[in-house]
C-alpha angles and dihedrals in degrees: 000000000000130000111239120225105262139210098263091150110121097021107152097196142000121277114256121214089252091063099068139261130319111254120251119186117232103212110144090124097162091063092060117122112194117232120247099200106072106179096192090067088079088076127058118191091164096075108116093209095063120117115240092253094050090043086060093046093048088047095051093046089048093050098048090043087058093042091054092051094047090050095047109115092353099083136039091066089143095260132052086225093062098041119110093034092147097193088066100051108127096193108052138344120259124185145203132220118254130229100046093124104069103110134035102233100059104005123128113283123229104243105056103355096252119162125206116258134172130345108241122200106194129191113232117203123205138147094359094304136082142212134191122245122198112218140165131226123218120188149165136198135222124208124206122225093266092054089042093057089055092049089052088074090060105030106044130189090262089072092241122107124241094220108219116248092189134031114306121221136196118225119256109270094034110152126189124191122196123184113195122203127203131210087221117101133223088258086062100037106027093196088067088072110119092011119130113273121202134191113235137170100247137152127236114334092226089064106264113229122199122231112209119227090217135352127032098288137044120247117241089253091055090048090054096045096047100039104034118179134231135175109268142156122276126181130215106254105159140010119202126196130191123189129188099223123166092209092067113091089237098033094250137081120197122195137180129205119189135197115280100165100147096051092043100041092130096054105116096209104070090201086062094057085102131090133213113266096184149307125231135190100173141009102249089239111223115240120252112292093015124110121236089231089061099044130118096022115235094355091183092064101029100035132212124294089210104043148348133259121204094219095187088062094051087047090052091055092042093057095073105013139011087259096119093060092123119193129293110333093348096307111149118286128131131236087266091056141080118272096213092061142038135231095263093040090062099035096049089066092066109128143154108272118248132235089281087052090245131137131180116286113261089220121024094233088060095058100088092237089148097223135099096250124113149142125284094019120166094224105031126193123214091270091048089055089054089047088054094049088050101044093039096042116119106246119192116240114273095016124124118260105242141169142132110329092241087061103033108026121220112262121241098225115166087231089061090240106168096206130062114258108241122233092195098256094307107136091175090057091052090049093053091053091046093052092043089054092045090052091050088052091050091053089058097045106030097179095050115111116241121256113239113248087237097055125108110347097328117131112244128072119074102013142050111282100162107116 
């Protein structure tokens, strides 16, 4: 076990003992021994013959079985602030992804290892009116032994990656858990009441943005000076899960839990004061000529073929905020995520970065195409309909993200390979390789300004890239 270099740039004071631990990375992937007992296999929400009510029951059982598995040995440390210290788990080993620390704006902070994610502007409702609150999300991700064994083929004991030359795949039974923390408070989001609160070394809650003095990108020094960090409170808002399950039509299932602290105030486990928002195993691809925003028709009444939504939980969030917005036409996406996408729509773009350190845009609108087109638009053009058919297509696990070249640009791999190399839905693995390549370039050209992780087609700014 080694402690990874952390993003201490911009720290305004030393961490006191009362603030929490000091993050240590768990990255001994080659020592991972996959589990043989997989408790979520007792449930099968993928069975197409299930009634709508039974489908919901199976999905709920499946999600809670996975949550119990993720929590086992990682919580009940005696204090919420020291839970999820993976190196101390007495039951099974869990692991982090390396190289999330490279730049000061978003890099891994030193208390819990959280990285900065999306800016979230949330509608707050009160007294018949509303206002907009700017917040920032901070998150981490945990990989079980089956997933870590797969990661060991990329991130070796040497600390240097073996960058995949062919499509990467996670083992069957791989599980990833991802808690997301918000800079909002329970006074602003009442459902955060009774939820775990961590101290973390973060920059401004309203998502600080750096302005370069010259050139197109800020230097690291400018990022540090303009967006200094300080140890502040963040609250658990969302907990995502991803499971490699061969019973799923695409090989993966993605689920989201959200804060429900008022209704679950009597729950003794603070990490269970959450409720399932939904589970998905496909994008419900719109038919030719139909917009994603209009398909399926009336999903609240008719449901989704490729997933379930717990509408009562979305309604709970929407009573006091806009947190139950979901994704495009009600597809699964949490309050931390983009309403024009879905969990799978983003994650299926995960690819090995090319020679220009680019990878596909996780949402078409983030791709710097310099047009007014996009996915999930209310008045789509012919191109927008093709974008919907691409971004809401059901891609199989470990297959390249492909589409028309004006939607998914061709990669510039040194090998000449014309298709993107899949990273099996892992955006965090893609980011680790992107930052590694950026660091290698910086060693060769010390005076060069860094490229922002949100620039060009890189996954990062404006959506959730954390697993």
